[in-house]
N, C-alpha and C positions, 0 to 999 in steps of 0.2 A: 586143764593142764596147760601151762604156759609154754608156748613154742620157743625153741631156741632161735636167736637171731641168725640169719644166714649172711655169711660174709662172702661177697663177690670179689675175690682177690684180683681176677683179671681186669675187671672194671676199675678197681682202685688203681692198679698199675697203669692202666690206660690214661686215667685222669692225671696221675703223677707225671707221666711222660709228656702229656699235653702241657701241663703247667711248666715243666722245665723247658720245653720247646719254646713257648711264648715268652717266658721270662728271660731266657738267654738271648732270644732274638731281639727283645727290647733293649737289653744292655748293649748288644752288639751294634745297635743303631747309633749309639752316641759315645760310649766309653772309649773305643779305639780312636775316635776323632777329636777327643777333648783337647789334646795338645796342639793340634793345628788350629782349633778354635781359639785357644789362648794366644797363640801366635798372631792370629788375625786381630785379636783385641789389643795387641801391642805389648804383650809380656815378652821379656827376654828369656834366654835359656835358664839362668839361675832361678828366676821367679817360677818358671814352669816346673823345674825340679823340686822346688820347695813345696809348691801346691800339690804335686803328685805324691811327693814323699809324705806330706801330711795326710793325704787321702789313704795311703796304704797303712800308715801308722794307726789311724783311727779305725780302720778295718781290723787290725790286730787287736785293739783294745775292746771294741764294741761287740764283735762277733761272739766271743765266749760269754760276755756279760748278758747279752740278750738271750743266748741259749740257756744259760743258768736260770735267769728270771722266768722265762717261759715254762721251763720244766718244773720249777719249784712251785709256781703259783697256778699251773695248769691253764695257761692263757695262750697256748701256741697259735690257735687259729685267729684269735683276736689280734695278736701281735703281727702275724703274717699279713692279714688284711689291712691293718692300720699302717704297716710299713709300706705296703704297695700304694695305698692312697696318698700318704704323705710324701713319698718319693716323687710322685707326679708333680706336685707343686714345687718341691725343692729343685727338681730338674729344670722346670720352666723358668725359675728365677734367673738362671744364667743368661737367658735370652734378653733380659732387661738391662744387663750391664753394658754401658756404652763403651766403645773402643777408645783407646788412647789417641789414636790418629786415624782419621778417616782414610787417609792415603794408603794405610796398610791393608784395609779391606779391599780396595781396588787392586792393589798390587798382587796379592795372593789369589784373588778371584780370577783376575785376568791371566795369571800364570797357568791356571788350570784350563782356562778357555783356549790358551795357546796350544796346550797339549791336545785338547779335543779337536781343534781345527787342523792339527797336523795330520789327522787321519784322512783328511780330504785330499785326494790325489790330484784334484783339479787346481789346487793352489800352487802357484809357481814358487820355487824355492826362495826367490828374492822377496816374495810377498808374504811369506809365512810369519814373519815377525810382526806384521801389522794386523791387529785384531781389534775391532771396535775403534775406540778413540785413543788407544794406547799402542805403543810399540813394545811388545812384550819382550821381557828379558834383556832389553837394550835401552831404548830411550823413548819416552813419550813427551811430546812437546805440544803446548797449546798456545795459540795466538788469541789474546783477549779480544773480545768484540770491539772494544774501543779503538784499538790500533787498526783493525780491519776497516772499520767505518771511516777512519781518517784517511786511509789509502784510497778507499772508494770515492770519497768526496773530493780528494785532491786530483784524482785521475779518473774522470768519468769515462774516458775512452779506453782505459787499459784492459789488457786481457784478463787481469785479475777479476774485474767486475763480471765479465762473461762467465768465468769459471765458478764464481760464487753463485750466480744465478742458476747454473746447471747443477751444481753440487752444494747445497746449503750446508752439508756436514763439514765442509772445509772450514767453516767458521770456528770449529773447535779443534780441528786436526790440521797440523801444518805438514803438508806433503812437500816433497822436493820441488815440484813445479810451482807451488804457491810461493815458496821461499825464493825461488829464482825470479819470480815476478817482482818481488820486493827489491831484489838487487838491481833490477833494471829501472827502477823508479829514479828519475833524475832529481826529484826534489828531496829535501832533507826531512827525514822521518826520525822520530824519537825511537830509540832502541835500547833494550837492555839485554845483554848477552852474558850468560853465565859460563865462565870457562874454568872455574876452579873445580877440582875433582872431589872436594870435600864440601860439607854443608857450610854455606856462607850466608851472612845476613848484612843488611845495609845498616851498619853501626857508625859509619863515619860522620862526625859532627858537621863537616862542611856539606855533605850530601843532605843531611837533615835540614840545614838552614836554607839550602837552595830549593828544596822540594818540600814546602810546608804542607801541601795538600795530600801528598802520597802517604800511604800507610806503610807501616814497618813490615817488610816482607821477609819471609823465610824461604830460601831457595834450596831445592833438593839437588843432589849431586848429578853430575853429567858425565857421560862417557863419549868416546870418539864414535862418530858415525857420519854418514853422508849428509844427513840433515844438519849436524853440528858444523861441518865444514861449510855448508851453504850459508848458514846463518853467520858464521864467521866472515865469510866473503861479503855478506851484506853489510857487516859492520865496517868493512874497509871503505865503503862508499857513503857512509853516513857519519855525521859529526858526533863522535862519542869521545868520552874521556876515559882514561884508564886509571884505576886505583891500584897502584902497585902492591900495596900491602895485602890486599885480599884478592887480587887478580879478578876484579869485577869491572866490566865495562858498563857505564851508566850514562844517562843523559839527565837533563833537567825536566823531563816531561813527566806527566802523571800516569801515562799509559806505558805498559811494559809488555815486552814479549818474554814470557817466562818459559824456560825449558825445564821440564820435569823428568827426572830419571826414576824409573820404578823397578830397577834391577833388583832381583831377589838377592838378599844378603843375609848371612848368618854369622854366628859367632860374636867375637868381641867387637868387630867393626860395627856391626849392626846395633849392638847394645850401646856402644858409645855414642853413635849418631842419635839414636832415640833419646838417650839420656840428655844430650846437648839440646835437643829440640824441646824436651819436656821441662827442662830447668830454666828456660827463658823466663825472665820476669814478666808477669802478667798484671802487675799492680793490684794484687789481691792479697787477702790475709789467709790464704789456704795453708793449712799445716803441712799437707802432703801435695806433691805434684800429681799430675794426671796419671802417670804410670803407677805410682805407688798407691794411689787411691783405687785404681782398677785392680791391682794386685791384692789389696786388703779385701775388697768386695768379693773377688773370686775365691780367695782363701776361706772366707766365712761361709759362702754359699756351698762350696765343695765340702767343707767340714760338716755342715748341717745335713747335706744330702747323703754323705757317706754314713753318718751316724744313724740316720733313719733307714737307709736301705740295707745296712749290714745285718739287720735282723732276718733277712730273707733266707740266706743260704743254710746256715746251721739249724735254724728253728724248723724250717720245712723238712729238712733232711732227717732231723731227729724224730719228728712226728711220723714220717713214713717208715723209718726203721722200727720204731716201737709198734706201729700198726702191724707190720709184717711179722714181727716177733710175737705179737699177741695171737695172730692167726696161724702161727707155726709155718711161715713161708719166708723165712729170712734168706733162704738160698736164692730167692728171686730179687734180692736187693742188689743194687750196684750197677744196673745197666742204664739208668736214666740219663747218665752223662752223654750217652750216644745221641739221644734226642736233643740234648742241649747243644752239642756240637753241630748237629744238622741245622738247628734253628739259628745259630750264630752264622754259619756259612751262608745260608739263604738270605738272612737279613743284611749282613754286611755287604754282600754282593749287590743286592737289590737297591739298598739305600745309596751306595756309591754311584750307581748308574742314574738313579732318579735325581740326585742332587746335581750331578754333572750336566744334566740336560736343562737345568733351570738357569734363568738369568742371575746375574750377580746379586741383585736385590729383589726381594719379593714385592717391596714397596719402597718408599723413599728412605726408610730407616732400618728395615729388617733385612739382614743378610740371608742369603739362601742357606747358609749352614744351620740356621734355626730349624730347618726341616728335620734335621737329626733329632732334635728335642721334641718336636711335634710327633714324629713317628714313635719315639720312645713313650710318650704320654699315651698314645692310642693303644699300643701293644700292652702296656702295663694295665690299662683299663680292661682290656680283654682278659689279661691274666688275673685281674681282680675277680672277675666273674667266675673263672675256673677255680680260683682259690677257695670260693665258698664251698665247693664240693671236694676239695683236696683231702685225701685220706690221712687223718691225723689221730694219733692215740698217744696218751701220756701215761707212762708207766707209774705205778704207785710208788716205787722206790727210785729215788734220784741220787745216784752215787757219782755225780760228775766230778766233784772235788777228789774223792777217794781214788777214782780211776785215773785222774790226772797225776796224782802223786805216784801211783804205781807205774804209770807209763814213763814218767820222768826218771824213776829209779831204774827201769829197764834200759833206758837210753844211755845213762851215764855209766852203767855197769858193763856195757858191751863195747869193745873197741871198734868193731865193724859198724855198729850203729852210730857211733860218733862220726865215722867217716861219711856216712850217709847224711847225717845232720849238716855237716859242713858242705856237702855237695849240694843239698837243696838250698842252703843259704846262698851259695855262690851263684847257682842257676837263677835264683830269684832276683838277686842284684843285677845280674847280666840281662835277664829277661826284661827288667824294668827299663833298661836303656833302649831296648828294642821297642817296647810299647810306647815310650815317651818321644823318641827322636827318629825312628825309622821313617815316619811320614814326613818329618821335616827334611830328611835326606832326599826322599822321593820328590818332595815339593821343589827342592833346589834344582832337580833335574827336569823340571817342567811337568811333573806327573799330575794327573787329575785324580779326583776322588774315585773315579771308576777303576783306575789301576790299583789304588789303595785297597778298595773293597775286594777286588779280585784276588789280590795277593793274600789277604787274610782268609778268604774263602778256600783257596787252594790248600793252605796250611791245615785248616779244620778238616777238610775232606780227606786229606792224606792221612791224618791221625785215625779217622774212622775206618778207612780202608785197611790200614795196617793192623787194626784191632782184630780183624778176621784171622790174622796169622800170629796173634799175640803169643800163644803157648809155644808155637814152633820157634819163634824168635828167641824167647827166653830160654828154651831148652838148648838151642844151638849155641847161643852166645854166652849163656849163664848170666846170673844177675850182675856180677861185677863187670863182665865183658859188655853187657848191654849199657851199663852206666858209662863206661869209658867210651864206647862207640857213640853214645848220645852226646857226650861232651865234645868229642872230635867233630861231629856234625854241627854242633852249636858254634864251635870255633870257625868252621868253614863258612857258615852263614854270615857270621860277623865280619870276617875278612872280605867276603864278597860284597857285603853292604857298603864297606868303606871305599869300594872301587866302582860303584854304580856309574854307568855312562849314559843311560837314557831312562825314560819314564817307565818302560816296560821291562827293564833288565832284571828287576827284583822277582818277577814271576817264577822263573824256572827253579830258583834256589829254595822256594817255599816248600817244595816237596820234602826237603830234609826235616821239616817240622815233625814229621811222623816219628823220627828217631830222637831229635834233640828235645822234644817235649813229650811226645806220646810214650815211646818205648822206655825212655829214661824214668818216667814216673811209674810205669808198670813194674819196673824192677824195684823201685822204692817201695811200692805197695806190697810186693811179694816179700821183700825183706821184712816189712812190718808184720806180715802174717806169720812169718817164721819166728820172729822175735817175741810176739805177743802171747800172753796167757789169755784164757777165755774171758771175753768181755772187754778186753783192752785194745782190740784191733782198731776200732773206730777212733778211740782216743789218740792212739799213735798217729793215725792218719791226720787228725786235726792238728796235732802238734807239728808234724812235718809241713802241713799246708800253711799254718801260721808263720813258721820260720821262713818259708820261701816267699809266699805272696804277701806277707805282712812285714816282718822284720827285714828280710833280705831286700824286698822291693823298695821299702822305705829308704834303707841305707843307699841302695843303688841310685834312687832318684835324687836324693840330696847331693850326692857326689857328682853324678853325671851332668847336672845342670851347670855346675861351675867348670867342669872339664870342657864341655862344649863351648862355653863362653871364652875360655882361655886358649884352647887348642883346636876346636872344631869337632864336628861329628865324625869325620874320618878317623882322626886320631883316637877318639873314644872307642870306636868299634875295633880298631886295631889293637888297642890295649886290652880290651875285653877278650878278644880272640886269643891273645897271648896268655891271659890268666886262665882261660878254659883249657888250653893245651897243657899248661904247667900243672894245673890241678889234676887233669887226667893222668899224667905221669905219676904224680904223688899218690893218687888214689890207687893206681895199679900196684905200685911198689908196696905201699903200706898194707894193702889188702892181702898180699901174699905173706907178709910178716906176722900178721895178727892171727892167732889160732882161732878156729871156728868153734864156737860154743854150741853144743847140741842142746836144743830146747825141747822140752817135753810137750808133746801135742796130745791133748786130751781126746781129740776127735779120733785119733788112731786107736786109742784104747776102747772107745765106745763102739767103733766099727769093726773091731777085731772079731774073728770067728773063733770063739773059744773051743769049739768042738774039734778043730784041727790042731790045737796046741798040745804039746807034750807036757808032762809034769814039770820038767825043767823050765819050759817056756812060761808056764803059769807062775812058777816061783820068781822068774825074772820080771814078769809084768807086775807081780805083787810088789816087788821091791821098787819098781818104777813108779807105781801108784803112791807108795809110801813116801818116796822122795818128792813126788809132785806135791803131795799134801803138805809136806814140810816146807817146801819153797813157798807155797801159798800162805801158810801161816807166817812165814818170815816177811813176806811182802805186806801182809795186813798190819804187821807191827810197825 
């Protein structure tokens, strides 16, 4: 006699939870930090918006496609494992793309180093701006070794020679004392002082004729500081000429003192400056300049990566649901997202602290932000091993297309459902602006990646904690009240983001994520369950998910990039906050005007105790069942 196969549901759920924990942790290591990586590579806000919008749109198209193919051809496990393996290589490809401007890597890396050093209470306030070889957020200036050697040779007994012997690092960093020594030199020294507040280049024909051996230099902007005034004072004692057209002081020497400003800039000014730098003629036959080449490469790699990785979510989830349905344990489905959130919180917090403790470059060419991608590759490799044992079952009957048609019919035939559809679209578009540019805003305030990771971890942890009181919250506020309250919390967050004043200021407001993201979506899922007929619930969930994180996020990304470029991040968040408040009011008013349609719930009929019913109750339930069957026949047509 053949023994029946034993199904260990608890072990299967444990493996599924571990898989979601590892996979979500892997994505949290890199996905939230993509936009600051693109910024470091030299992309402007519009380019970043286009790349992220394309990423979300590909997710919208490829996710249902992979889900349908895997179910139809019974290849779910193969597709999941292949997607995990290929996504490792696609993710690592991004680390091979060179930056548009090496200066940008130094600029943003040292910005985070400044925030990290600001924790040190032993640093004097006047010295906090000096970190390494750069004056963070203000001015970094470098004296080229040629000019220093000239001074040392001309003045063997000067105090400058003594200081150079004691502190060799002064060869690359001009401190006020060093500059003052230059001003005390009686001899004539060649000097170039940049005083223009915009990007200037030596394009004057007379200068080029007088200085045949000097290379064509590009000077970065300058701002007022003590060092600037000292160098200006030095210029008064040295023979220099003034070019009135470009406000550049120059001499006929081949050596220059170059003053470099690495102040963090965003918006249209930063984009115009980078565009001017990248469009300088380089006497080549390149079709695209450096910035557009980098943009095209990033767009292609991100598109490939998303197309390969998008198979993971729905395919694995469908396999688990069919497995639990096969062993009659569907009631235990749906709690795996908690482990996913815990994995995200732990990973994003840990990777932020790890990267923040590293030097700017791992070697001569690899930025420390590549650690995000290496961590992603390692965790995905572990996830691949767990995926071999992931509980997957494929149902014999695949009615994905039929269920989708039924779900769409339910949505368009219910006025309240249409309100929820618009709500998830708006929240998806607004949420994409937070995902894309919140870290830019924090970076502008001197935030390090440790603060960024901590902020996200607080949001994920708050959602998990509030889930313990989910039923009580929905019962007290009602579904529509929960949605409105979630929109108000989202508007408050956005308004708060627009007025950040320091690196850590974003941390307290992240607690509202529990309502703006968690509770709001619980209300949406509950509305789906009330609306759906048997077997359509998960299809409705997928439609809402696609509308929000696919279509809405794509639309929001495309628009937000150009808004940031034209008006800035602050105005973007203020506008999104106003939209959230306005839609909350419209939702509340429209909800009260639309009559609630009572849906038939088959589970009530199956769970009813017929022994306690009267004859009249039996007759009513019989009519109810007949009506339900008629509605089912209508939907099938």
